[in-house]
C-alpha positions in Angstrom: 8.0 -3.5 -37.3 8.2 -3.7 -33.6 11.5 -2.9 -31.8 12.0 -4.0 -28.2 14.6 -2.0 -26.3 15.8 -2.9 -22.8 16.9 0.0 -20.6 17.9 -1.1 -17.1 15.0 -3.1 -15.8 12.5 -1.5 -18.3 11.4 -2.7 -21.7 10.4 -0.1 -24.3 8.3 -1.3 -27.2 8.6 0.9 -30.3 6.0 0.0 -32.8 2.5 0.2 -34.0 0.0 -0.2 -31.0 -2.2 -2.5 -33.1 0.8 -4.9 -33.5 2.3 -4.6 -30.0 -0.6 -4.5 -27.6 -2.2 -7.9 -28.5 1.1 -9.6 -27.8 1.2 -8.3 -24.2 -0.3 -10.0 -21.1 -3.1 -8.5 -19.1 -2.0 -6.1 -16.3 1.6 -6.3 -17.5 2.5 -2.7 -18.4 3.3 0.2 -15.9 2.9 3.0 -18.4 1.8 3.7 -22.0 3.2 6.8 -23.7 1.9 7.2 -27.3 1.6 9.8 -30.0 -1.3 8.6 -32.2 -2.1 10.5 -35.4 -3.8 13.8 -34.6 -6.5 13.1 -37.2 -6.1 16.4 -38.9 -5.4 15.0 -42.4 -2.0 16.8 -42.3 -1.0 17.7 -45.8 -3.5 15.2 -47.1 -1.5 12.2 -45.7 -3.6 9.1 -45.1 -1.6 8.2 -41.9 -3.0 11.3 -40.2 -6.6 10.5 -41.1 -6.9 6.9 -39.9 -9.4 7.3 -37.1 -7.2 5.2 -34.8 -7.0 7.9 -32.1 -10.8 7.7 -31.8 -10.9 3.9 -31.6 -12.5 2.7 -28.4 -11.2 -0.8 -29.1 -7.6 0.5 -29.1 -7.9 2.2 -25.8 -9.7 -0.8 -24.3 -6.6 -2.8 -25.3 -4.4 -0.2 -23.5 -6.6 -0.5 -20.4 -6.3 -4.3 -20.6 -2.5 -4.4 -20.5 -2.1 -1.6 -17.9 -1.4 -2.6 -14.4 -3.9 -1.2 -11.8 -2.7 2.4 -11.2 -0.8 2.4 -14.5 -0.6 5.6 -16.5 -1.6 6.5 -20.0 0.0 9.5 -21.7 -1.5 10.1 -25.1 -0.5 13.2 -27.2 -3.0 14.8 -29.5 -3.7 18.0 -31.5 -5.3 20.9 -29.8 -8.2 20.8 -32.3 -9.0 17.1 -31.9 -7.9 16.1 -28.4 -11.4 16.1 -27.1 -12.5 13.4 -29.5 -9.6 11.2 -28.4 -10.4 11.8 -24.7 -14.0 10.7 -25.2 -12.8 7.5 -26.8 -10.4 6.9 -23.9 -13.2 7.5 -21.5 -15.6 5.3 -23.3 -12.9 2.5 -23.1 -13.2 2.5 -19.3 -10.4 4.9 -18.2 
């Protein structure tokens, strides 16, 4: 479920990136701040072993919606950040 919150002149989208990003226009976002699964299989939970953080297609979609000069801030685990960074780089960042 996506939630849209307006704060001053900013809109915050709280939801799954796979649901929210396709609904946004090209070059329409100033900043993306996200905390994708760290892909550690935390406590055997499937949500933390989805592979989404390594999805080049996801990061390409982020690049598509970001305005030129926009910022991406993506959190990751210290043991797996390098894999996420490679996917982000492969997407064109």
